[in-house]
N, C-alpha and C positions, 0 to 999 in steps of 0.2 A: 443689338449692334451686330453685322456681322464682321467676323475676322478677315482680315488682309493675307491671304495665303501667297507667299513669295513664289516667284516663279524659281523654276530648276537652272543650272547653270547654261549659258548658251555654248554651243558647239560640242557638247556630249550628246551622244545618241541614247535614245532609252533601249536596252534589249526587250522592254516587252513590248513596246509600242511602234520600235523601230522609227522613231521620228527624234527631233531633237528635243532634248530635255526641256528647254525653253517654253516650248510650245506646249508641252504635254503633262508635265509634273505636276504642275498647280491644279490640275483636274482631277488627278488619279488618286484614288483612296487608301492607295500606298504612300504617298508623299505625307511624312510625318515629321510632326516637333517633337523634340527631345530636350528635355531640358533637367540637368544635375551634375554629377562629377564624373569625369573621364575616369573608369577603373584602372589604368595603368599610370595617368599622368597626375591626376587628381585635380587638372584642369577643368573649370567651369564649362559645362557644353549647354548651348542653347541653341539650337540649329534645325534648320529642315533639310530630310533628305530622304531617299525611298527606304522604306521599310526593309528591304533585302539589304541595302546598304549600311543600314543600323545594324544588321545581325552580328556579325563578330564583335562589336562592342559590346553588347547586350549578353551575347554568350559568356564572355570573359567577366562579365559582371554577375551572371547567374553562378559561375562555376566558383567566383570568391564567395558569394554568400552561402552556397551549398558547403564549402569548406568550414566556413564559421560555424554553421549548424551542426555539420559532422562533428567537428571538435566539441561542441557544448553537450551534444549528445553521449559522445566517450566521457567527457567528465563525469556527467551524471550517474552514467552506469557505473562508473568507477568508485563513486561517492554510494550507491547503493551496495554493491559489492562489499565496501570496506565495511559498512553497518551490518550487514548480513553474515560478517565474519566476526563479529563479537559473540562471546560465551553468551549461550542459552540462559546460565544462572544471573547473569547481569539485566536481563531483559523479562521484565516483569509481566508476567501472563493478566489476561483482563479476566476480571471476575464475571461468572456467568450465574444467573438465577432463573430458574425455571417459572414459570407463571403457571399455577395452576387453576383449571375451571371450579368453581364451585361456590 
C-alpha cells in the first residue's frame, strides 16, 4: 500500500525549486516526516517538512544527546580513577602458573 504524502503549504516558495511549495514538496526527496518529541517543548511531533527546515530541531536534539553521553562518559571515567586510587595491597594480584612442555 502506497503512503499518501501531503503537499506543502500553499503560498510559500521553495528556495530549492523556485516554485510554490504546494506544487513541488510532495515530489521532493527532501520532503520528510518526523515523529517524536520536540527537544525544547516536549510536545509530540508528527509532521511533514523539508529536511532543511527540520535541521535546527534535529541539531538541538543531537546536542542534547551528546551532552548526555558526555556526562555518562565522565561519570565512568571518575569511577575508574577512583578504583585505580585504591592502595595496591588491597588489590589481590592474579596467580600465574607456567605450563611446561614435556
